[in-house]
C-alpha positions in Angstrom: -31.6 -19.2 37.6 -29.6 -16.4 39.0 -26.6 -18.8 40.2 -26.6 -20.5 36.7 -26.1 -17.2 35.2 -23.3 -16.5 37.6 -25.1 -13.5 39.3 -23.3 -12.7 42.8 -25.4 -9.5 43.6 -28.9 -8.2 43.1 -30.6 -4.9 43.8 -34.1 -5.1 45.5 -35.1 -1.5 46.0 -38.0 -1.2 43.5 -41.6 0.0 43.5 -42.6 -3.7 43.9 -40.3 -5.3 46.4 -43.1 -5.2 49.0 -45.9 -6.4 46.6 -46.0 -9.6 48.6 -45.6 -7.6 51.9 -43.0 -8.6 54.5 -43.2 -12.5 54.1 -42.5 -11.9 50.2 -39.4 -10.1 51.2 -38.2 -12.5 53.9 -38.8 -15.2 51.5 -36.7 -13.3 48.8 -33.9 -12.6 51.6 -33.9 -16.4 52.6 -33.5 -17.7 49.0 -30.7 -15.3 48.1 -28.8 -16.1 51.1 -29.5 -20.0 50.6 -27.7 -19.6 47.1 -25.0 -17.1 48.4 -26.3 -14.1 46.4 -25.9 -10.8 47.8 -28.5 -8.4 47.8 -28.6 -4.5 48.3 -31.5 -2.0 48.9 -33.9 -3.7 51.0 -33.7 -5.7 54.2 -35.6 -6.9 57.0 -33.5 -4.4 59.0 -33.0 -0.8 58.2 -29.5 -1.1 58.3 -29.4 -4.1 56.1 -31.3 -2.1 53.5 -28.8 0.7 53.8 -25.5 -1.1 53.6 -23.7 -1.0 50.6 -22.0 -3.9 48.6 -18.3 -3.5 49.0 -15.7 -5.2 46.8 -12.3 -4.8 46.4 -10.4 -5.2 43.1 -6.6 -4.4 42.7 -6.4 -2.9 46.2 -9.3 -0.5 45.1 -12.3 -0.3 47.0 -15.8 0.0 45.3 -19.2 0.3 47.0 -22.4 -0.1 45.2 -25.7 0.8 46.7 -29.2 1.0 45.6 -32.0 3.4 46.4 -35.6 4.0 45.8 -38.3 6.4 47.0 -41.5 4.7 48.1 -44.7 6.3 49.5 -48.1 5.2 50.6 -50.9 6.1 53.0 -48.7 4.3 55.6 -45.2 5.1 55.2 -42.6 6.4 52.8 -38.9 5.9 52.7 -35.6 6.9 50.7 -32.5 5.1 51.4 -29.7 6.6 50.3 -26.0 5.5 51.0 -22.9 7.4 50.2 
């Protein structure tokens, strides 16, 4: 559906990205990769979650990042990329 709508980038940092635990996140990442859709804001490694999407338009570099604060009894995180 996303590819049919010509979507090339999705932001994943949200309160519900881990609702299906690590398995759900990994499946999401696998499906996005299979359809050549980039993602930001979450990843199976911290560096993947923190990396921005970089695009050049008319020799100008643009960076898009996604951040979300999450806290539970087990952990909390905030990803911010400048």
